[in-house]
CHARMM internal coordinates of N, CA and C (Angstrom, degrees):
IC EDIT
DIST 1 N 1 CA 1.4532
DIST 1 CA 1 C 1.5249
ANGL 1 N 1 CA 1 C 109.13
DIST 1 C 2 N 1.3032
ANGL 1 CA 1 C 2 N 115.17
DIHE 1 N 1 CA 1 C 2 N 139.77
DIST 2 N 2 CA 1.4554
ANGL 1 C 2 N 2 CA 121.07
DIHE 1 CA 1 C 2 N 2 CA 176.26
DIST 2 CA 2 C 1.5180
ANGL 2 N 2 CA 2 C 108.00
DIHE 1 C 2 N 2 CA 2 C -95.64
DIST 2 C 3 N 1.3334
ANGL 2 CA 2 C 3 N 115.86
DIHE 2 N 2 CA 2 C 3 N 132.10
DIST 3 N 3 CA 1.4600
ANGL 2 C 3 N 3 CA 120.21
DIHE 2 CA 2 C 3 N 3 CA -179.50
DIST 3 CA 3 C 1.5288
ANGL 3 N 3 CA 3 C 110.15
DIHE 2 C 3 N 3 CA 3 C -61.94
DIST 3 C 4 N 1.3375
ANGL 3 CA 3 C 4 N 114.82
DIHE 3 N 3 CA 3 C 4 N 143.54
DIST 4 N 4 CA 1.4628
ANGL 3 C 4 N 4 CA 120.49
DIHE 3 CA 3 C 4 N 4 CA -179.26
DIST 4 CA 4 C 1.5259
ANGL 4 N 4 CA 4 C 111.99
DIHE 3 C 4 N 4 CA 4 C -57.28
DIST 4 C 5 N 1.3381
ANGL 4 CA 4 C 5 N 117.23
DIHE 4 N 4 CA 4 C 5 N -37.68
DIST 5 N 5 CA 1.4588
ANGL 4 C 5 N 5 CA 120.24
DIHE 4 CA 4 C 5 N 5 CA -179.91
DIST 5 CA 5 C 1.5271
ANGL 5 N 5 CA 5 C 111.21
DIHE 4 C 5 N 5 CA 5 C -61.95
DIST 5 C 6 N 1.3410
ANGL 5 CA 5 C 6 N 116.02
DIHE 5 N 5 CA 5 C 6 N -38.69
DIST 6 N 6 CA 1.4566
ANGL 5 C 6 N 6 CA 119.90
DIHE 5 CA 5 C 6 N 6 CA 179.16
DIST 6 CA 6 C 1.5211
ANGL 6 N 6 CA 6 C 111.26
DIHE 5 C 6 N 6 CA 6 C -68.54
DIST 6 C 7 N 1.3121
ANGL 6 CA 6 C 7 N 116.39
DIHE 6 N 6 CA 6 C 7 N -41.18
DIST 7 N 7 CA 1.4688
ANGL 6 C 7 N 7 CA 120.63
DIHE 6 CA 6 C 7 N 7 CA 178.35
DIST 7 CA 7 C 1.5232
ANGL 7 N 7 CA 7 C 109.70
DIHE 6 C 7 N 7 CA 7 C -61.17
DIST 7 C 8 N 1.3121
ANGL 7 CA 7 C 8 N 116.57
DIHE 7 N 7 CA 7 C 8 N -44.77
DIST 8 N 8 CA 1.4599
ANGL 7 C 8 N 8 CA 120.21
DIHE 7 CA 7 C 8 N 8 CA -178.77
DIST 8 CA 8 C 1.5376
ANGL 8 N 8 CA 8 C 110.80
DIHE 7 C 8 N 8 CA 8 C -63.77
DIST 8 C 9 N 1.3056
ANGL 8 CA 8 C 9 N 116.43
DIHE 8 N 8 CA 8 C 9 N -42.13
DIST 9 N 9 CA 1.4616
ANGL 8 C 9 N 9 CA 120.28
DIHE 8 CA 8 C 9 N 9 CA 179.09
DIST 9 CA 9 C 1.5231
ANGL 9 N 9 CA 9 C 111.18
DIHE 8 C 9 N 9 CA 9 C -66.61
DIST 9 C 10 N 1.3289
ANGL 9 CA 9 C 10 N 116.29
DIHE 9 N 9 CA 9 C 10 N -41.06
DIST 10 N 10 CA 1.4664
ANGL 9 C 10 N 10 CA 121.09
DIHE 9 CA 9 C 10 N 10 CA 176.39
DIST 10 CA 10 C 1.5176
ANGL 10 N 10 CA 10 C 110.62
DIHE 9 C 10 N 10 CA 10 C -59.52
DIST 10 C 11 N 1.3225
ANGL 10 CA 10 C 11 N 116.47
DIHE 10 N 10 CA 10 C 11 N -46.36
DIST 11 N 11 CA 1.4622
ANGL 10 C 11 N 11 CA 120.73
DIHE 10 CA 10 C 11 N 11 CA -179.83
DIST 11 CA 11 C 1.5272
ANGL 11 N 11 CA 11 C 111.25
DIHE 10 C 11 N 11 CA 11 C -64.67
DIST 11 C 12 N 1.3249
ANGL 11 CA 11 C 12 N 116.65
DIHE 11 N 11 CA 11 C 12 N -33.34
DIST 12 N 12 CA 1.4608
ANGL 11 C 12 N 12 CA 120.70
DIHE 11 CA 11 C 12 N 12 CA -179.78
DIST 12 CA 12 C 1.5255
ANGL 12 N 12 CA 12 C 112.16
DIHE 11 C 12 N 12 CA 12 C -73.74
DIST 12 C 13 N 1.3300
ANGL 12 CA 12 C 13 N 116.49
DIHE 12 N 12 CA 12 C 13 N -39.37
DIST 13 N 13 CA 1.4563
ANGL 12 C 13 N 13 CA 120.78
DIHE 12 CA 12 C 13 N 13 CA -172.85
DIST 13 CA 13 C 1.5207
ANGL 13 N 13 CA 13 C 115.35
DIHE 12 C 13 N 13 CA 13 C -93.31
DIST 13 C 14 N 1.3288
ANGL 13 CA 13 C 14 N 117.18
DIHE 13 N 13 CA 13 C 14 N -28.75
DIST 14 N 14 CA 1.4638
ANGL 13 C 14 N 14 CA 120.49
DIHE 13 CA 13 C 14 N 14 CA -172.97
DIST 14 CA 14 C 1.5314
ANGL 14 N 14 CA 14 C 109.56
DIHE 13 C 14 N 14 CA 14 C -114.83
DIST 14 C 15 N 1.3267
ANGL 14 CA 14 C 15 N 116.45
DIHE 14 N 14 CA 14 C 15 N 126.67
DIST 15 N 15 CA 1.4619
ANGL 14 C 15 N 15 CA 119.06
DIHE 14 CA 14 C 15 N 15 CA -179.15
DIST 15 CA 15 C 1.5323
ANGL 15 N 15 CA 15 C 111.83
DIHE 14 C 15 N 15 CA 15 C -67.55
DIST 15 C 16 N 1.3300
ANGL 15 CA 15 C 16 N 116.36
DIHE 15 N 15 CA 15 C 16 N 151.94
DIST 16 N 16 CA 1.4654
ANGL 15 C 16 N 16 CA 119.69
DIHE 15 CA 15 C 16 N 16 CA 176.04
DIST 16 CA 16 C 1.5367
ANGL 16 N 16 CA 16 C 109.75
DIHE 15 C 16 N 16 CA 16 C -55.71
DIST 16 C 17 N 1.2915
ANGL 16 CA 16 C 17 N 115.85
DIHE 16 N 16 CA 16 C 17 N 146.15
DIST 17 N 17 CA 1.4545
ANGL 16 C 17 N 17 CA 120.32
DIHE 16 CA 16 C 17 N 17 CA -177.99
DIST 17 CA 17 C 1.5214
ANGL 17 N 17 CA 17 C 113.12
DIHE 16 C 17 N 17 CA 17 C 92.86
DIST 17 C 18 N 1.3278
ANGL 17 CA 17 C 18 N 117.82
DIHE 17 N 17 CA 17 C 18 N -16.72
DIST 18 N 18 CA 1.4632
ANGL 17 C 18 N 18 CA 122.17
DIHE 17 CA 17 C 18 N 18 CA 178.59
DIST 18 CA 18 C 1.5194
ANGL 18 N 18 CA 18 C 111.40
DIHE 17 C 18 N 18 CA 18 C -114.26
DIST 18 C 19 N 1.3112
ANGL 18 CA 18 C 19 N 116.98
DIHE 18 N 18 CA 18 C 19 N -12.59
DIST 19 N 19 CA 1.4678
ANGL 18 C 19 N 19 CA 121.11
DIHE 18 CA 18 C 19 N 19 CA -173.66
DIST 19 CA 19 C 1.5208
ANGL 19 N 19 CA 19 C 112.47
DIHE 18 C 19 N 19 CA 19 C -62.62
DIST 19 C 20 N 1.3147
ANGL 19 CA 19 C 20 N 116.10
DIHE 19 N 19 CA 19 C 20 N -43.50
DIST 20 N 20 CA 1.4566
ANGL 19 C 20 N 20 CA 119.92
DIHE 19 CA 19 C 20 N 20 CA -179.33
DIST 20 CA 20 C 1.5310
ANGL 20 N 20 CA 20 C 110.44
DIHE 19 C 20 N 20 CA 20 C -60.80
DIST 20 C 21 N 1.3372
ANGL 20 CA 20 C 21 N 116.06
DIHE 20 N 20 CA 20 C 21 N -42.20
DIST 21 N 21 CA 1.4596
ANGL 20 C 21 N 21 CA 120.17
DIHE 20 CA 20 C 21 N 21 CA 179.30
DIST 21 CA 21 C 1.5309
ANGL 21 N 21 CA 21 C 110.34
DIHE 20 C 21 N 21 CA 21 C -63.56
DIST 21 C 22 N 1.3263
ANGL 21 CA 21 C 22 N 117.10
DIHE 21 N 21 CA 21 C 22 N -43.47
DIST 22 N 22 CA 1.4635
ANGL 21 C 22 N 22 CA 121.32
DIHE 21 CA 21 C 22 N 22 CA -179.38
DIST 22 CA 22 C 1.5335
ANGL 22 N 22 CA 22 C 110.11
DIHE 21 C 22 N 22 CA 22 C -62.45
DIST 22 C 23 N 1.3199
ANGL 22 CA 22 C 23 N 116.97
DIHE 22 N 22 CA 22 C 23 N -44.20
DIST 23 N 23 CA 1.4670
ANGL 22 C 23 N 23 CA 121.24
DIHE 22 CA 22 C 23 N 23 CA -179.69
DIST 23 CA 23 C 1.5269
ANGL 23 N 23 CA 23 C 109.95
DIHE 22 C 23 N 23 CA 23 C -64.36
DIST 23 C 24 N 1.3353
ANGL 23 CA 23 C 24 N 117.29
DIHE 23 N 23 CA 23 C 24 N -45.17
DIST 24 N 24 CA 1.4626
ANGL 23 C 24 N 24 CA 120.49
DIHE 23 CA 23 C 24 N 24 CA 179.67
DIST 24 CA 24 C 1.5215
ANGL 24 N 24 CA 24 C 111.77
DIHE 23 C 24 N 24 CA 24 C -62.36
DIST 24 C 25 N 1.3303
ANGL 24 CA 24 C 25 N 117.39
DIHE 24 N 24 CA 24 C 25 N -42.06
DIST 25 N 25 CA 1.4630
ANGL 24 C 25 N 25 CA 120.44
DIHE 24 CA 24 C 25 N 25 CA 178.65
DIST 25 CA 25 C 1.5266
ANGL 25 N 25 CA 25 C 111.30
DIHE 24 C 25 N 25 CA 25 C -65.02
DIST 25 C 26 N 1.3260
ANGL 25 CA 25 C 26 N 117.05
DIHE 25 N 25 CA 25 C 26 N -39.01
DIST 26 N 26 CA 1.4636
ANGL 25 C 26 N 26 CA 120.43
DIHE 25 CA 25 C 26 N 26 CA 178.66
DIST 26 CA 26 C 1.5282
ANGL 26 N 26 CA 26 C 110.58
DIHE 25 C 26 N 26 CA 26 C -64.21
DIST 26 C 27 N 1.3088
ANGL 26 CA 26 C 27 N 116.80
DIHE 26 N 26 CA 26 C 27 N -42.01
DIST 27 N 27 CA 1.4697
ANGL 26 C 27 N 27 CA 120.82
DIHE 26 CA 26 C 27 N 27 CA 178.79
DIST 27 CA 27 C 1.5259
ANGL 27 N 27 CA 27 C 109.67
DIHE 26 C 27 N 27 CA 27 C -64.67
DIST 27 C 28 N 1.3439
ANGL 27 CA 27 C 28 N 116.92
DIHE 27 N 27 CA 27 C 28 N -43.99
DIST 28 N 28 CA 1.4625
ANGL 27 C 28 N 28 CA 120.19
DIHE 27 CA 27 C 28 N 28 CA 178.89
DIST 28 CA 28 C 1.5212
ANGL 28 N 28 CA 28 C 111.49
DIHE 27 C 28 N 28 CA 28 C -59.58
DIST 28 C 29 N 1.3329
ANGL 28 CA 28 C 29 N 117.13
DIHE 28 N 28 CA 28 C 29 N -44.85
DIST 29 N 29 CA 1.4638
ANGL 28 C 29 N 29 CA 120.56
DIHE 28 CA 28 C 29 N 29 CA 179.40
DIST 29 CA 29 C 1.5217
ANGL 29 N 29 CA 29 C 111.25
DIHE 28 C 29 N 29 CA 29 C -61.30
DIST 29 C 30 N 1.3091
ANGL 29 CA 29 C 30 N 116.84
DIHE 29 N 29 CA 29 C 30 N -42.81
DIST 30 N 30 CA 1.4639
ANGL 29 C 30 N 30 CA 120.56
DIHE 29 CA 29 C 30 N 30 CA -179.18
DIST 30 CA 30 C 1.5286
ANGL 30 N 30 CA 30 C 110.78
DIHE 29 C 30 N 30 CA 30 C -66.81
DIST 30 C 31 N 1.3295
ANGL 30 CA 30 C 31 N 117.11
DIHE 30 N 30 CA 30 C 31 N -40.73
DIST 31 N 31 CA 1.4625
ANGL 30 C 31 N 31 CA 120.25
DIHE 30 CA 30 C 31 N 31 CA 178.31
DIST 31 CA 31 C 1.5274
ANGL 31 N 31 CA 31 C 110.98
DIHE 30 C 31 N 31 CA 31 C -64.83
DIST 31 C 32 N 1.3236
ANGL 31 CA 31 C 32 N 117.32
DIHE 31 N 31 CA 31 C 32 N -39.88
DIST 32 N 32 CA 1.4644
ANGL 31 C 32 N 32 CA 120.18
DIHE 31 CA 31 C 32 N 32 CA 177.20
DIST 32 CA 32 C 1.5292
ANGL 32 N 32 CA 32 C 110.53
DIHE 31 C 32 N 32 CA 32 C -64.14
DIST 32 C 33 N 1.3154
ANGL 32 CA 32 C 33 N 117.22
DIHE 32 N 32 CA 32 C 33 N -39.54
DIST 33 N 33 CA 1.4682
ANGL 32 C 33 N 33 CA 120.35
DIHE 32 CA 32 C 33 N 33 CA 177.68
DIST 33 CA 33 C 1.5271
ANGL 33 N 33 CA 33 C 110.67
DIHE 32 C 33 N 33 CA 33 C -63.28
DIST 33 C 34 N 1.3254
ANGL 33 CA 33 C 34 N 116.75
DIHE 33 N 33 CA 33 C 34 N -41.10
DIST 34 N 34 CA 1.4668
ANGL 33 C 34 N 34 CA 120.40
DIHE 33 CA 33 C 34 N 34 CA 177.95
DIST 34 CA 34 C 1.5250
ANGL 34 N 34 CA 34 C 111.40
DIHE 33 C 34 N 34 CA 34 C -65.26
DIST 34 C 35 N 1.3267
ANGL 34 CA 34 C 35 N 116.80
DIHE 34 N 34 CA 34 C 35 N -40.57
DIST 35 N 35 CA 1.4652
ANGL 34 C 35 N 35 CA 120.26
DIHE 34 CA 34 C 35 N 35 CA 177.36
DIST 35 CA 35 C 1.5208
ANGL 35 N 35 CA 35 C 110.83
DIHE 34 C 35 N 35 CA 35 C -62.97
DIST 35 C 36 N 1.3417
ANGL 35 CA 35 C 36 N 117.04
DIHE 35 N 35 CA 35 C 36 N -44.72
DIST 36 N 36 CA 1.4654
ANGL 35 C 36 N 36 CA 120.49
DIHE 35 CA 35 C 36 N 36 CA 178.54
DIST 36 CA 36 C 1.5260
ANGL 36 N 36 CA 36 C 110.78
DIHE 35 C 36 N 36 CA 36 C -60.72
DIST 36 C 37 N 1.3305
ANGL 36 CA 36 C 37 N 115.92
DIHE 36 N 36 CA 36 C 37 N -40.66
DIST 37 N 37 CA 1.4617
ANGL 36 C 37 N 37 CA 120.04
DIHE 36 CA 36 C 37 N 37 CA 179.86
DIST 37 CA 37 C 1.5244
ANGL 37 N 37 CA 37 C 110.86
DIHE 36 C 37 N 37 CA 37 C -63.62
DIST 37 C 38 N 1.3265
ANGL 37 CA 37 C 38 N 117.61
DIHE 37 N 37 CA 37 C 38 N -44.93
DIST 38 N 38 CA 1.4701
ANGL 37 C 38 N 38 CA 120.74
DIHE 37 CA 37 C 38 N 38 CA 178.70
DIST 38 CA 38 C 1.5225
ANGL 38 N 38 CA 38 C 111.64
DIHE 37 C 38 N 38 CA 38 C -63.07
DIST 38 C 39 N 1.3381
ANGL 38 CA 38 C 39 N 116.12
DIHE 38 N 38 CA 38 C 39 N -42.93
DIST 39 N 39 CA 1.4610
ANGL 38 C 39 N 39 CA 119.12
DIHE 38 CA 38 C 39 N 39 CA 179.74
DIST 39 CA 39 C 1.5263
ANGL 39 N 39 CA 39 C 111.19
DIHE 38 C 39 N 39 CA 39 C -65.56
DIST 39 C 40 N 1.3195
ANGL 39 CA 39 C 40 N 116.48
DIHE 39 N 39 CA 39 C 40 N -39.02
DIST 40 N 40 CA 1.4625
ANGL 39 C 40 N 40 CA 120.35
DIHE 39 CA 39 C 40 N 40 CA 177.06
DIST 40 CA 40 C 1.5214
ANGL 40 N 40 CA 40 C 110.38
DIHE 39 C 40 N 40 CA 40 C -61.35
DIST 40 C 41 N 1.3227
ANGL 40 CA 40 C 41 N 116.55
DIHE 40 N 40 CA 40 C 41 N -43.54
DIST 41 N 41 CA 1.4683
ANGL 40 C 41 N 41 CA 120.20
DIHE 40 CA 40 C 41 N 41 CA 178.45
DIST 41 CA 41 C 1.5195
ANGL 41 N 41 CA 41 C 111.09
DIHE 40 C 41 N 41 CA 41 C -62.06
DIST 41 C 42 N 1.3363
ANGL 41 CA 41 C 42 N 116.53
DIHE 41 N 41 CA 41 C 42 N -40.97
DIST 42 N 42 CA 1.4677
ANGL 41 C 42 N 42 CA 120.06
DIHE 41 CA 41 C 42 N 42 CA 178.92
DIST 42 CA 42 C 1.5321
ANGL 42 N 42 CA 42 C 110.82
DIHE 41 C 42 N 42 CA 42 C -64.73
DIST 42 C 43 N 1.3389
ANGL 42 CA 42 C 43 N 116.16
DIHE 42 N 42 CA 42 C 43 N -42.98
DIST 43 N 43 CA 1.4599
ANGL 42 C 43 N 43 CA 119.49
DIHE 42 CA 42 C 43 N 43 CA 179.48
DIST 43 CA 43 C 1.5226
ANGL 43 N 43 CA 43 C 111.62
DIHE 42 C 43 N 43 CA 43 C -63.82
DIST 43 C 44 N 1.3299
ANGL 43 CA 43 C 44 N 116.48
DIHE 43 N 43 CA 43 C 44 N -40.87
DIST 44 N 44 CA 1.4623
ANGL 43 C 44 N 44 CA 119.64
DIHE 43 CA 43 C 44 N 44 CA 178.04
DIST 44 CA 44 C 1.5245
ANGL 44 N 44 CA 44 C 111.46
DIHE 43 C 44 N 44 CA 44 C -64.05
DIST 44 C 45 N 1.3287
ANGL 44 CA 44 C 45 N 116.73
DIHE 44 N 44 CA 44 C 45 N -37.77
DIST 45 N 45 CA 1.4688
ANGL 44 C 45 N 45 CA 120.22
DIHE 44 CA 44 C 45 N 45 CA 177.71
DIST 45 CA 45 C 1.5292
ANGL 45 N 45 CA 45 C 110.46
DIHE 44 C 45 N 45 CA 45 C -65.27
DIST 45 C 46 N 1.3264
ANGL 45 CA 45 C 46 N 116.66
DIHE 45 N 45 CA 45 C 46 N -41.69
DIST 46 N 46 CA 1.4686
ANGL 45 C 46 N 46 CA 120.76
DIHE 45 CA 45 C 46 N 46 CA 177.90
DIST 46 CA 46 C 1.5239
ANGL 46 N 46 CA 46 C 109.85
DIHE 45 C 46 N 46 CA 46 C -64.56
DIST 46 C 47 N 1.3298
ANGL 46 CA 46 C 47 N 116.27
DIHE 46 N 46 CA 46 C 47 N -42.03
DIST 47 N 47 CA 1.4659
ANGL 46 C 47 N 47 CA 120.76
DIHE 46 CA 46 C 47 N 47 CA -179.52
DIST 47 CA 47 C 1.5254
ANGL 47 N 47 CA 47 C 111.31
DIHE 46 C 47 N 47 CA 47 C -60.75
DIST 47 C 48 N 1.3246
ANGL 47 CA 47 C 48 N 116.90
DIHE 47 N 47 CA 47 C 48 N -39.56
DIST 48 N 48 CA 1.4561
ANGL 47 C 48 N 48 CA 120.49
DIHE 47 CA 47 C 48 N 48 CA -179.51
DIST 48 CA 48 C 1.5203
ANGL 48 N 48 CA 48 C 111.87
DIHE 47 C 48 N 48 CA 48 C -65.94
DIST 48 C 49 N 1.3360
ANGL 48 CA 48 C 49 N 116.62
DIHE 48 N 48 CA 48 C 49 N -30.79
DIST 49 N 49 CA 1.4681
ANGL 48 C 49 N 49 CA 120.72
DIHE 48 CA 48 C 49 N 49 CA -178.93
DIST 49 CA 49 C 1.5268
ANGL 49 N 49 CA 49 C 112.03
DIHE 48 C 49 N 49 CA 49 C -83.90
DIST 49 C 50 N 1.3203
ANGL 49 CA 49 C 50 N 117.14
DIHE 49 N 49 CA 49 C 50 N -17.74
DIST 50 N 50 CA 1.4638
ANGL 49 C 50 N 50 CA 121.75
DIHE 49 CA 49 C 50 N 50 CA -175.58
DIST 50 CA 50 C 1.5226
ANGL 50 N 50 CA 50 C 110.54
DIHE 49 C 50 N 50 CA 50 C -89.47
DIST 50 C 51 N 1.3144
ANGL 50 CA 50 C 51 N 115.36
DIHE 50 N 50 CA 50 C 51 N 150.80
DIST 51 N 51 CA 1.4720
ANGL 50 C 51 N 51 CA 118.09
DIHE 50 CA 50 C 51 N 51 CA 177.35
DIST 51 CA 51 C 1.5286
ANGL 51 N 51 CA 51 C 110.72
DIHE 50 C 51 N 51 CA 51 C -71.34
DIST 51 C 52 N 1.3139
ANGL 51 CA 51 C 52 N 116.08
DIHE 51 N 51 CA 51 C 52 N 148.42
DIST 52 N 52 CA 1.4589
ANGL 51 C 52 N 52 CA 120.75
DIHE 51 CA 51 C 52 N 52 CA 176.83
DIST 52 CA 52 C 1.5168
ANGL 52 N 52 CA 52 C 108.79
DIHE 51 C 52 N 52 CA 52 C -80.97
DIST 52 C 53 N 1.3277
ANGL 52 CA 52 C 53 N 115.16
DIHE 52 N 52 CA 52 C 53 N 139.40
DIST 53 N 53 CA 1.4613
ANGL 52 C 53 N 53 CA 120.55
DIHE 52 CA 52 C 53 N 53 CA 178.31
DIST 53 CA 53 C 1.5200
ANGL 53 N 53 CA 53 C 108.91
DIHE 52 C 53 N 53 CA 53 C -124.00
DIST 53 C 54 N 1.3142
ANGL 53 CA 53 C 54 N 114.91
DIHE 53 N 53 CA 53 C 54 N 145.20
DIST 54 N 54 CA 1.4595
ANGL 53 C 54 N 54 CA 119.26
DIHE 53 CA 53 C 54 N 54 CA 175.77
DIST 54 CA 54 C 1.5242
ANGL 54 N 54 CA 54 C 108.89
DIHE 53 C 54 N 54 CA 54 C -77.82
DIST 54 C 55 N 1.3099
ANGL 54 CA 54 C 55 N 115.43
DIHE 54 N 54 CA 54 C 55 N 167.08
DIST 55 N 55 CA 1.4668
ANGL 54 C 55 N 55 CA 119.92
DIHE 54 CA 54 C 55 N 55 CA 177.51
DIST 55 CA 55 C 1.5177
ANGL 55 N 55 CA 55 C 110.15
DIHE 54 C 55 N 55 CA 55 C -60.31
DIST 55 C 56 N 1.3150
ANGL 55 CA 55 C 56 N 117.37
DIHE 55 N 55 CA 55 C 56 N -41.82
DIST 56 N 56 CA 1.4649
ANGL 55 C 56 N 56 CA 121.23
DIHE 55 CA 55 C 56 N 56 CA 179.40
DIST 56 CA 56 C 1.5277
ANGL 56 N 56 CA 56 C 111.42
DIHE 55 C 56 N 56 CA 56 C -61.33
DIST 56 C 57 N 1.3265
ANGL 56 CA 56 C 57 N 116.94
DIHE 56 N 56 CA 56 C 57 N -40.61
DIST 57 N 57 CA 1.4664
ANGL 56 C 57 N 57 CA 120.24
DIHE 56 CA 56 C 57 N 57 CA 178.64
DIST 57 CA 57 C 1.5247
ANGL 57 N 57 CA 57 C 111.22
DIHE 56 C 57 N 57 CA 57 C -65.41
DIST 57 C 58 N 1.3083
ANGL 57 CA 57 C 58 N 116.65
DIHE 57 N 57 CA 57 C 58 N -40.74
DIST 58 N 58 CA 1.4709
ANGL 57 C 58 N 58 CA 120.58
DIHE 57 CA 57 C 58 N 58 CA 179.02
DIST 58 CA 58 C 1.5291
ANGL 58 N 58 CA 58 C 110.38
DIHE 57 C 58 N 58 CA 58 C -64.17
DIST 58 C 59 N 1.3225
ANGL 58 CA 58 C 59 N 116.41
DIHE 58 N 58 CA 58 C 59 N -45.57
DIST 59 N 59 CA 1.4657
ANGL 58 C 59 N 59 CA 120.82
DIHE 58 CA 58 C 59 N 59 CA 179.23
DIST 59 CA 59 C 1.5292
ANGL 59 N 59 CA 59 C 109.93
DIHE 58 C 59 N 59 CA 59 C -61.09
DIST 59 C 60 N 1.3074
ANGL 59 CA 59 C 60 N 117.41
DIHE 59 N 59 CA 59 C 60 N -41.59
DIST 60 N 60 CA 1.4706
ANGL 59 C 60 N 60 CA 121.10
DIHE 59 CA 59 C 60 N 60 CA -179.97
DIST 60 CA 60 C 1.5250
ANGL 60 N 60 CA 60 C 110.80
DIHE 59 C 60 N 60 CA 60 C -62.94
DIST 60 C 61 N 1.3023
ANGL 60 CA 60 C 61 N 117.37
DIHE 60 N 60 CA 60 C 61 N -43.51
DIST 61 N 61 CA 1.4673
ANGL 60 C 61 N 61 CA 121.40
DIHE 60 CA 60 C 61 N 61 CA 179.37
DIST 61 CA 61 C 1.5248
ANGL 61 N 61 CA 61 C 110.21
DIHE 60 C 61 N 61 CA 61 C -64.36
DIST 61 C 62 N 1.3278
ANGL 61 CA 61 C 62 N 117.06
DIHE 61 N 61 CA 61 C 62 N -43.65
DIST 62 N 62 CA 1.4645
ANGL 61 C 62 N 62 CA 120.48
DIHE 61 CA 61 C 62 N 62 CA 178.69
DIST 62 CA 62 C 1.5239
ANGL 62 N 62 CA 62 C 111.54
DIHE 61 C 62 N 62 CA 62 C -62.26
DIST 62 C 63 N 1.3289
ANGL 62 CA 62 C 63 N 116.97
DIHE 62 N 62 CA 62 C 63 N -43.86
DIST 63 N 63 CA 1.4628
ANGL 62 C 63 N 63 CA 120.50
DIHE 62 CA 62 C 63 N 63 CA 178.58
DIST 63 CA 63 C 1.5226
ANGL 63 N 63 CA 63 C 111.11
DIHE 62 C 63 N 63 CA 63 C -61.40
DIST 63 C 64 N 1.3174
ANGL 63 CA 63 C 64 N 115.72
DIHE 63 N 63 CA 63 C 64 N -43.65
DIST 64 N 64 CA 1.4688
ANGL 63 C 64 N 64 CA 120.17
DIHE 63 CA 63 C 64 N 64 CA 178.73
DIST 64 CA 64 C 1.5314
ANGL 64 N 64 CA 64 C 110.83
DIHE 63 C 64 N 64 CA 64 C -62.30
DIST 64 C 65 N 1.3131
ANGL 64 CA 64 C 65 N 116.55
DIHE 64 N 64 CA 64 C 65 N -43.31
DIST 65 N 65 CA 1.4678
ANGL 64 C 65 N 65 CA 120.90
DIHE 64 CA 64 C 65 N 65 CA 179.62
DIST 65 CA 65 C 1.5254
ANGL 65 N 65 CA 65 C 110.22
DIHE 64 C 65 N 65 CA 65 C -62.93
DIST 65 C 66 N 1.3139
ANGL 65 CA 65 C 66 N 117.48
DIHE 65 N 65 CA 65 C 66 N -43.83
DIST 66 N 66 CA 1.4819
ANGL 65 C 66 N 66 CA 120.99
DIHE 65 CA 65 C 66 N 66 CA -179.71
DIST 66 CA 66 C 1.5293
ANGL 66 N 66 CA 66 C 111.17
DIHE 65 C 66 N 66 CA 66 C -66.74
DIST 66 C 67 N 1.3108
ANGL 66 CA 66 C 67 N 116.54
DIHE 66 N 66 CA 66 C 67 N -34.58
DIST 67 N 67 CA 1.4635
ANGL 66 C 67 N 67 CA 120.77
DIHE 66 CA 66 C 67 N 67 CA 179.49
DIST 67 CA 67 C 1.5286
ANGL 67 N 67 CA 67 C 110.89
DIHE 66 C 67 N 67 CA 67 C -65.85
DIST 67 C 68 N 1.3291
ANGL 67 CA 67 C 68 N 116.98
DIHE 67 N 67 CA 67 C 68 N -33.55
DIST 68 N 68 CA 1.4682
ANGL 67 C 68 N 68 CA 121.61
DIHE 67 CA 67 C 68 N 68 CA -178.53
DIST 68 CA 68 C 1.5267
ANGL 68 N 68 CA 68 C 112.50
DIHE 67 C 68 N 68 CA 68 C -72.16
DIST 68 C 69 N 1.2912
ANGL 68 CA 68 C 69 N 117.41
DIHE 68 N 68 CA 68 C 69 N -20.07
DIST 69 N 69 CA 1.4800
ANGL 68 C 69 N 69 CA 119.79
DIHE 68 CA 68 C 69 N 69 CA -176.40
DIST 69 CA 69 C 1.4607
ANGL 69 N 69 CA 69 C 112.03
DIHE 68 C 69 N 69 CA 69 C -83.89
END
COOR INIT
IC SEED 1 N 1 CA 1 C
IC BUILD
């Protein structure tokens, strides 16, 4: 359910014929924000389980990987 205050504000600010588009875009933006938040949480969880590497160690691994190709 959409709160009456939001409906009234939508009707006041957005002309008829554009309201559906505005609502759909707002929902899409919010869903994308939620997806980004979930992915960030997953990445942070993976990071906590992974060993920390120094910059030198990362560079060495990358060089070794590139050399193998």
